[in-house]
Structures are given as C-alpha cells and as structure tokens.
C-alpha positions in Angstrom: 0.0 0.0 0.0 1.3 3.4 -0.9 1.1 6.0 1.8 2.2 9.4 3.0 3.4 9.9 6.5 2.2 12.6 8.9 -1.4 13.7 9.1 -2.3 14.5 5.5 -5.9 15.4 6.0 -8.2 13.2 3.9 -11.4 14.8 5.1 -12.5 18.4 5.2 -10.7 21.1 7.1 -12.8 23.1 9.4 -12.7 26.8 8.7 -12.7 29.2 11.6 -16.0 31.2 11.8 -19.6 31.0 12.9 -21.8 28.5 11.2 -24.5 30.2 9.2 -28.2 30.2 10.1 -30.8 31.3 7.6 -33.2 33.1 9.9 -30.7 35.5 11.4 -30.5 37.7 8.3 -33.4 40.0 7.2 -34.8 39.0 3.8 -37.9 39.1 1.7 -39.1 35.9 3.5 -40.0 36.4 7.2 -37.4 34.8 9.4 -40.0 32.6 11.2 -41.2 31.2 7.9 -37.8 30.5 6.3 -36.4 27.0 6.8 -32.8 26.9 8.1 -31.7 24.9 5.0 -32.2 28.1 2.9 -29.6 30.9 3.2 -30.7 34.5 3.5 -31.4 36.5 0.4 -28.4 38.5 -0.8 -29.4 42.2 -1.3 -29.1 43.2 -5.0 -25.8 44.8 -6.1 -24.0 43.6 -2.9 -20.3 44.1 -3.8 -17.8 41.3 -3.3 -15.3 41.8 -0.4 -12.0 43.5 -1.0 -9.2 41.0 -1.6 -6.3 42.0 0.6 -4.2 39.1 -0.6 -2.6 38.4 2.8 -3.4 36.4 6.0 -5.8 38.3 8.2 -3.6 37.4 11.3 -0.1 36.2 11.8 -0.2 32.4 12.1 2.6 30.4 13.6 3.8 26.9 12.8 2.6 24.2 15.2 4.7 21.2 16.4 3.1 19.0 13.7 5.6 18.1 11.0 4.8 18.6 7.3 3.6 15.7 5.3 6.3 13.4 4.0 6.4 10.5 1.5 7.2 6.9 2.1 5.9 5.6 -1.2 9.5 5.5 -2.6 8.0 6.7 -5.9 6.5 3.3 -6.6 3.5 3.0 -8.8 0.0 1.9 -8.0 -0.6 -0.6 -10.8 -4.3 -0.6 -10.9 -6.7 2.0 -12.3 -8.8 3.9 -9.7 -12.4 2.5 -9.7 -13.7 6.1 -9.8 -11.8 6.7 -12.9 -13.2 3.6 -14.5 -16.7 4.3 -13.3 -16.6 7.8 -14.8 -15.2 6.5 -18.1 -12.6 9.3 -18.2 -10.8 7.5 -20.9 -13.7 8.1 -23.3 -14.4 11.5 -21.9 -10.9 12.6 -22.8 -11.5 11.9 -26.5 -13.8 14.9 -26.4 -11.9 17.3 -24.0 -8.9 17.3 -21.7 -9.4 20.7 -20.0 -6.8 22.4 -22.2 -7.0 26.2 -21.9 -9.2 26.1 -18.8 -7.9 27.3 -15.4 -9.0 25.5 -12.2 -8.4 27.2 -8.9 -7.6 24.9 -6.0 -8.5 26.9 -2.8 -7.1 24.6 -0.2 -3.8 23.9 1.8 -1.7 24.8 -1.2 -0.5 22.8 -4.2 3.1 21.5 -4.3 4.1 21.6 -8.0 6.9 19.1 -7.9 5.0 16.0 -8.9 5.8 15.3 -12.5 2.1 14.7 -13.3 1.5 18.5 -12.9 4.2 19.4 -15.5 4.5 23.2 -15.6 0.8 23.8 -15.1 0.7 24.9 -11.5 0.4 28.7 -11.2 1.1 30.5 -7.9 -2.2 32.2 -7.1 -2.4 33.4 -3.5 -1.4 33.0 0.1 -3.6 33.5 3.2 -1.6 31.4 5.7 2.1 32.3 5.6 3.5 34.7 3.1 7.0 34.7 4.5 8.4 32.2 2.0 7.2 33.9 -1.2 5.7 30.7 -2.6 2.2 32.3 -3.0 0.2 29.1 -2.7 2.7 26.5 -3.9 3.7 25.4 -0.4 1.6 22.5 0.9 2.6 21.3 4.4 -0.6 19.3 4.8 -0.7 17.5 1.5 -4.5 17.8 1.2 -4.5 20.5 -1.5 -2.0 18.7 -3.6 -4.0 15.4 -3.5 -7.1 17.4 -4.4 -5.3 19.0 -7.4 -4.2 15.5 -8.5 -7.7 14.2 -8.7 -8.8 17.3 -10.6 -6.0 17.7 -13.1 -3.0 15.3 -12.9 -1.7 14.2 -16.3 -1.2 10.6 -17.2 2.5 9.5 -17.2 3.4 5.9 -16.4 0.7 3.7 -15.0 -3.0 4.0 -15.4 -3.9 7.0 -13.1 -5.0 10.2 -14.6 -6.9 13.3 -13.3 -10.2 14.4 -14.5 -8.8 17.3 -16.6 -5.2 16.4 -17.4 -4.4 19.4 -19.4 -6.1 22.1 -17.3 -4.1 24.9 -15.6 -4.0 24.7 -11.8 -4.2 28.0 -9.9 -2.8 27.3 -6.4 -4.2 29.3 -3.5 -3.4 28.4 0.1 -6.2 29.4 2.4 -6.1 27.0 5.3 -3.7 24.6 7.1 -3.8 22.6 10.3 0.0 22.9 10.6 -0.5 26.5 11.7 -2.3 28.2 14.6 -3.1 31.6 16.0 -2.8 32.1 19.7 -5.2 35.1 19.8 -5.0 38.7 20.9 -7.2 41.4 22.3 -9.2 41.6 19.0 -9.2 38.0 17.7 -9.9 34.7 19.2 -7.5 31.8 19.3 -7.5 29.5 16.3 -6.3 25.9 16.3 -5.7 26.0 12.6 -5.3 28.5 9.8 -8.3 29.7 7.8 -11.3 31.9 8.2 -14.5 32.4 6.3 -13.5 36.0 5.4 -10.3 34.9 3.8 -12.1 32.1 1.9 -14.3 34.9 0.4 -11.2 36.9 -0.5 -9.6 33.8 -2.1 -12.7 33.3 -4.3 -12.5 36.9 -5.5 -8.8 36.4 -6.2 -9.3 33.2 -8.1 -12.1 34.8 -10.2 -10.0 37.8 -11.0 -7.2 35.6 -12.2 -9.4 34.1 -14.8 -10.2 30.8 -13.1 -13.3 29.4 -14.9 -13.6 26.6 -12.3 -13.0 27.1 -8.6 -12.7 24.0 -6.4 -13.3 24.4 -2.6 -12.7 21.1 -0.8 -13.3 22.8 2.5 -16.3 23.4 4.7 -17.5 25.3 7.7 -19.9 22.9 9.2 -21.9 22.8 12.4 -25.2 23.3 14.0 -27.2 26.3 12.8 -26.0 29.6 14.4 -26.0 33.3 13.5 -25.3 34.5 10.0 -22.2 36.6 10.4 -20.8 39.4 8.4 -18.1 37.0 7.2 -20.8 34.6 5.9 -22.4 37.5 4.0 -19.0 38.3 2.4 -18.7 34.7 1.3 -22.1 34.7 -0.2 -21.4 38.0 -2.0 -18.0 36.7 -3.3 -19.6 33.5 -4.7 -22.5 35.4 -6.4 -20.0 37.9 -7.9 -17.7 35.1 -9.1 -20.5 33.2 -10.9 -22.5 36.1 -12.4 -19.8 38.7 -13.1 -16.6 36.7 -13.6 -18.4 33.6 -15.1 -16.7 31.1 -12.8 -18.3 27.7 -11.8 -17.7 27.1 -8.1 -17.5 23.4 -7.0 -17.5 22.6 -3.3 -17.6 19.6 -1.1 -21.0 18.8 0.5 -19.4 18.0 3.9 -18.3 15.0 5.9 -19.7 13.5 9.1 -17.2 13.4 11.9 -16.9 12.8 15.6 -13.4 14.3 15.7 -14.4 17.9 15.5 -13.3 18.3 11.9 -16.6 17.8 10.2 -20.3 18.0 10.5 -21.6 17.0 13.9 -24.9 15.3 12.9 -26.5 13.9 9.8 -29.4 15.7 8.2 -31.9 12.8 8.5 -34.7 15.0 9.8 -38.3 14.1 8.9 -38.5 17.6 7.6 -35.4 18.0 5.3 -35.8 21.7 5.1 -35.0 22.2 8.8 -31.6 20.6 9.2 -29.4 19.5 12.0 -26.1 20.7 10.4 -25.3 23.4 7.9 -22.4 23.0 5.6 -21.0 26.2 4.0 -20.2 27.1 1.2 -22.2 24.1 0.0 -25.3 25.7 1.6 -25.4 28.4 -1.1 -27.0 25.9 -3.4 -28.3 28.3 -6.0 -24.8 29.5 -6.8 -22.5 26.5 -6.4 -22.2 22.8 -7.3 -22.2 21.0 -4.0 -20.8 17.5 -4.3 -21.7 14.4 -2.3 -19.8 11.2 -2.2 -20.6 7.7 -3.5 -18.8 4.4 -2.9 -17.7 1.7 -5.3 -21.1 -0.1 -4.9 -23.0 3.0 -6.0 -24.3 3.6 -2.5 -24.1 7.0 -0.8 -20.9 7.1 1.3 -21.7 6.8 5.0 -19.8 10.0 5.8 -21.4 12.1 3.1 -23.6 14.8 4.6 -27.1 15.1 3.2 -29.0 18.3 2.6 -31.4 20.0 0.1 -28.3 21.9 -1.1 -26.5 18.8 -2.5 -26.3 19.3 -6.3 -24.5 16.2 -7.7 -22.3 13.2 -6.6 -19.0 11.7 -7.6 -16.6 8.9 -6.3 -15.3 9.9 -2.9 -13.8 6.6 -1.5 -10.7 4.5 -2.2 -9.1 7.6 -3.8 -5.8 7.5 -5.6 -3.9 10.7 -6.3 -0.4 12.1 -6.6 2.0 11.7 -3.7 2.1 15.3 -2.3 5.8 15.1 -1.5 7.0 12.5 -3.9 7.0 11.7 -7.6 4.6 8.7 -7.4 1.1 8.1 -6.3 -0.6 7.5 -3.0 -3.8 5.8 -1.8 -3.6 6.3 1.9 -2.5 8.6 4.7 -0.7 7.8 7.9 -1.8 9.7 11.0 -1.3 9.3 14.7 -4.3 7.0 14.7 -2.9 4.7 11.9 -3.2 4.3 8.2 -6.4 5.4 6.5 -7.7 5.3 2.9 -8.0 8.7 1.3 -11.7 9.5 1.2 -14.2 12.3 1.7 -16.4 14.7 -0.2 -13.2 16.6 -0.4 -12.1 14.3 -3.2 -15.5 13.9 -4.8 -15.5 17.6 -5.4 -12.3 17.7 -7.6 -13.6 15.0 -9.8 -16.6 17.3 -10.6 -14.3 20.3 -10.9 -12.2 18.5 -13.5 -15.2 17.4 -15.4 -16.5 20.9 -15.3 -13.3 22.0 -16.9 -13.9 19.5 -19.7 -17.3 20.9 -20.3 -16.0 24.5 -20.3 -13.4 23.5 -23.0 -15.9 21.7 -25.2 -18.7 24.4 -24.9 -16.8 27.7 -24.5 -19.9 29.8 -25.2 -21.8 28.4 -22.2 -22.1 30.7 -19.2 -21.3 29.4 -15.7 -24.9 28.7 -14.8 -25.5 26.9 -18.1 -22.5 24.7 -17.4 -24.0 23.9 -14.0 -27.3 23.1 -15.5 -25.7 20.8 -18.1 -23.9 18.8 -15.5 -27.1 18.4 -13.4 -29.3 17.6 -16.4 -26.9 14.8 -17.7 -26.2 13.2 -14.3 -27.5 9.7 -13.6 -30.6 10.7 -11.7 -31.8 8.9 -8.6 -34.9 6.7 -9.2 -37.7 9.0 -8.0 -40.3 11.2 -9.4 -38.3 14.5 -9.1 -35.0 13.1 -10.4 -33.3 14.6 -7.3 -32.8 13.8 -3.7 -31.0 15.2 -0.6 -28.2 12.6 -0.6 -26.8 12.8 -4.1 -28.7 15.7 -5.6 -29.3 15.2 -9.3 -27.2 12.1 -9.2 -23.9 10.7 -10.2 -22.0 12.9 -12.6 -21.8 11.5 -16.1 -18.9 13.0 -18.0 -19.5 11.5 -21.5 -23.2 12.6 -21.4 -22.2 16.0 -20.2 -19.8 16.3 -23.1 -22.1 15.0 -25.8 -25.8 15.5 -24.9 -27.9 17.8 -27.0 -30.0 19.9 -24.6 -33.0 21.9 -26.0 -32.6 24.4 -23.2 -29.3 25.6 -24.7 -30.8 26.3 -28.1 -31.1 30.0 -29.0 -34.5 31.5 -28.1 -35.5 28.5 -26.0 -38.3 29.2 -23.6 -39.1 26.8 -20.8 -42.7 25.5 -21.3 -45.0 27.1 -18.8 -47.6 25.0 -17.0 -51.1 25.6 -18.3 -54.3 25.6 -16.2 -56.8 23.1 -17.5 -60.4 24.2 -17.0 -62.9 21.4 -16.8 -66.7 21.4 -16.2 -68.9 18.5 -15.1 -72.0 18.3 -17.3 -75.0 15.9 -16.8 -75.3 13.0 -19.3 -77.3 13.8 -22.3 -81.0 12.6 -22.4 -82.0 9.4 -24.2 -82.3 9.8 -28.0 -85.4 7.7 -28.6 -85.7 7.6 -32.5 -82.6 5.5 -33.0 -83.4 3.4 -30.0 -86.9 2.6 -31.5 -85.4 1.8 -34.9 -82.8 -0.5 -33.3 -85.5 -2.3 -31.2 -87.7 -2.6 -34.3 -84.9 -4.1 -36.2 -84.2 -6.6 -33.4 -87.9 -7.5 -33.3 -88.2 -7.9 -37.1 -85.0 -10.0 -37.2 -86.4 -12.3 -34.4 -89.7 -12.7 -36.3 -87.9 -13.7 -39.5 -85.8 -16.1 -37.6 -88.9 -17.8 -36.0 -90.5 -18.0 -39.5 -87.4 -19.6 -41.0 -87.3 -22.1 -38.2 -91.0 -22.9 -38.7 -90.7 -23.4 -42.4 -87.6 -25.6 -42.0 -89.3 -27.8 -39.4 -92.3 -28.2 -41.6 -90.2 -29.3 -44.6 -88.3 -31.8 -42.4 -91.6 -33.4 -41.2 -92.9 -33.6 -44.7 -89.8 -35.4 -46.0 -90.1 -37.8 -43.1 -93.7 -38.8 -44.0 -92.7 -39.3 -47.7 -89.9 -41.7 -46.7 
C-alpha cells in the first residue's frame, strides 16, 4: 500500500468562523417562515469583499511536521475505480481541460510531482506569506492530493486526473499545521483559515481568470448566527459566478466525531429544517455541492445530506499524486494509523475537473448553463423528481455532459409554462329515442324472420319424413 506519512488530512478542514443560520438575516421571506436549509437573500448589487491578498492574522507553525512521503516513488498498478466508473478515458477523447484554469483553494499545491508538469500557477497565500511561494507550499498534503484528482496528467501507470491538461491555480487558504494564539481583538484559532479569507480567495481566483473554482473545505456545524463573514462569502460567490463567469464546485461535507466535520446527519423528517449546515455548499443556487458515493454505487456513510446537494462523484478509495514524492498515494498515515484517502473533499475535484472538460468543449456556455448541463446529464436517482437530498441530481456522467444535446441551450429556447386546465362537469345527455326505436324494431323484425325460418324448416323436415 502506498502512503504518505504525517497527518495528510483526507477529510475536510474546518474553517474558523460562525456556522450560518438562515433566519438570522433579514430578507424578503420572514425569518420565522424561512427553513434553516435556505440561506438569507443577498441584497441586490452587494459588492464582493476586497481582496487584501494576505493572511488576516499572523499564524505560527505548530509542532506538527509537514507531510512526507514513504511511497518510494513506486507506482500503484491498478486504475482507480472512480476513474473507470466515470469512463474518463472516453471523456478525454472529447476534451482534456486544455486552456481552462481550475483554482484549487485549499492547503496549497506542491508543483513538484511530474504529473503536474508546468501547469501549477502560484495564485495566492492566506496562511504564511513569509516564504514567497504564494500558494505553492503545501505542508498538509491535502490540496496537492485534491489537485491531483482534478488535473494530474497521465504518465506511467493508469492513473489520470479528470482534466489532465487544465491549468492549476494554487491558493493556500487553510492549514492545520499553523495556529493563531489570539490577541485582544481576535480569538484563538487551532488551525489557519477563516470564512472571510475564503471569500477573498474566491475573489482572487475569479480575478485571475479561473473558470472553475474548487473548494474542498467546509465550515460545518449546528445552525447559528449568519455573520458578516458569511455574507461576504455569499457575495463573493455570487459575484464570481454572475460577473466573472466562474463555476464554483464545493464539497458537501463529511460527518465526523473528531471535531473536523459536520456533527450530525441531516436525517430529519423535515429535510428543510436541518441539524447541520455546511458552508459554502449551503449556497446551493450559486455552487455545485458534491456528495460522495462508494464503489457499490451507494451514498458514502460520511457524506452529509441536505437540500443543497447538487451532484455526486466517487469519494472513496481515492488514488492521487503523492504530495511530497514523484509517485502516487492511496492512503494517509496519521497518529491513529493508516487510513484510505476518502471524503467529499475528493468527490469535489472529480466534478471540478469534469466541469473544466465541459468548459473547454462548450466555450460559449455561461457558468450557470454549465452547472445546469452537469445536473441535467447526471445519472438521476430513481424517484419522481430526479433529485434527492443525498446525491442531488445524481452521479456525474462525463461523457453525457460532453455529448448530450440539450434543448434548453438552443437560441431562443423558452421553458414550457404549465397551463391551467379548466374542466366542467356536465350531466349526461337525455335518451335519443328515435334511433333506439329503430334498433329495437330491427331486433324484433329479425327475431320474427328467424322464427318464421325455423317454422318453415321444421315443416319441410316433417314432410320429407312422411314421404320416406
């Protein structure tokens, strides 16, 4: 088994900040009537936050060591099941992501793995800007593994990322190898990362022409107040999608009892009032929120449900680039032992890479049209609506997304509007006696002729009997 040493986080990294709650923000819908699964309305023309391009506080390195490699650059000789299931080999005959820039907002992306070639671009730093690497230093390994799933090229072996020729814009926004001890104005943080700097990172990525932005991070917990930072995040997302034409792909969230994920599954009888809110996945109208499925096709046990889930992709038994070596890895070593790489963190970059393929093949589609195409061509769950709260519109289907002809994309297409059908109940018509009389007369005449025929026949038969 290939592995990386130290705690390369396979799940989601928890951002510092209040967990949003819908009813805390005034909107056109009364707070009491709005379910907590729906975010507040964003006031029209709300500007995105200013991107300061630096950490908001001075973080310090913790005693945790950076991720290392013990794979010895050996190859994993089998093709990842997710890659087979998604039929990426055929999808790459239509598009490879060439000319499309994917932003990876995460723990950074180390560009040294040969499967990245020269496609990693330093994009931004919100953790530690003292080394001048501008997003290309990854002490955790998480961001590099995410980037590998999204866009690693195929060299030796069978592994390949979803968009092997896409550009990778590296932005480091979080890390659990850093901490902030607090001061008079800011609370202590056990790891680097804040909702406000995530909003700034989205603005930065969009301004640097990223047409796909992957966020394998979540701020997840029980519903609480909707903070100013949450509003900044919402504004940044809306601006990136509608003004800068970027598709934002984000992890739906992982269940966890270790304090690094969502505290409780959204298995409520009323799915619109949830136990846990996962942000930015929560902003469902503006992002593609990605749930995880297993090799069997079932929803992963850790994948968080919610009305905001848009789509699903493989999120278990992940293979990706070794974040500190030249080979591949399929596991992480932590203080608790060796664990497979898994999580909605890794389902998300599959979708991000496939989004890049669609953006290459259909360059004239706007961000929201691309999102609609991916949802329309997904393998829908078997119910009346074609959507549920576990996998959204279903398993992403790359070949269909790259080849389907959708009437909704035709010029001048107008969605059919439902029409009201007016019906009236009328009494049955009265009996029409003339045809009834004619019919009964015909029946009577026919009966009389039949009786006459039988009488004549019997008479003849008797006569012949006497003559014999």
